[in-house]
C-alpha angles and dihedrals in degrees: 000000000000090000093050090049092049091049092049091050091050092049092048094050094045104033109018137239098299091055090048090052092050092048089049091057092047090049092051090051090046093054089060102041143353133181112169136159124219137194113224118220134193116197112193128194105290110262091209105074089173093069111138116234091209089067091062102043111131120246094253138088130228097030130144131196122217132185109203118191102167142017088255088060090046089053089053092049090048090053085060090052094259104124127167112145094086089054098048120066112246094353094148090050093050092052092048090052092054105268122143123218122212106199134184117195128193103208101320094328123107104239102167140005136179127180132217117202106209094187141024091258091055093048091051088058095067114003120062098180108106098215115153118272121165102210091175089066096050100268119140136189123248114200149130098057115178135174125191108247090237091063103038117125093028098104099257096137090045091057092043089053090055091050092047088055089057089050093051091051092050094048098041094241112171097209143331116231127202141173116222120186111247089233091057096090094157092061092047091052095046092076116090137160110020096030122204113242119246105225106162151354134238139193124212117199123181132170110183104306097345115099137187132183128189124185131181136169122248117244111267092251090056099048120109116237118196110295095002132114121239127225112242116257125229 
């Protein structure tokens, strides 16, 4: 209940009462039944270390980027006026379980956030889809991306994607994997530059408390390599 209240407060503050009402109706329908398709992505360490950060800068002034790996670092950011835990459900718990938050602030306002789960325990804290991730081989989970409506379309996720590539290289992460709903065209289009590769698709079916997940790889000719288009599957 606390999580639902926190999410409602975040939606109301950022998007207004009408958006909160619409989301409430969708949530009610979701509680009863869901059948949704997902594209599965694997984003390896960029193979172009000479990428120029200036080419990825968002179209906005007065922004700052923070990588937060613990609640202690979140405390330090908050001391600088960069606070996000009260706006993101279970943020402190996620950090305690080993998740990493990649945040972009405009002034002191949280404008964009993406999470990496560095372990199975961390993934279970915010991503219920059971797609395959081999944490023992250096793979991590990328999920729970959010951009404030005021700053959408300004390239924040694109810049965060570039900075996350640097993080993967520094930490020796083999790849970050994610599942993006097929209907979420905006998120799929927000990637640019070192593109994550689309390697599979999944289907999540839930009726009340019963759940089913199916995952299958795309044929080799349909997989997305970095910077390449894919052929639609049937």
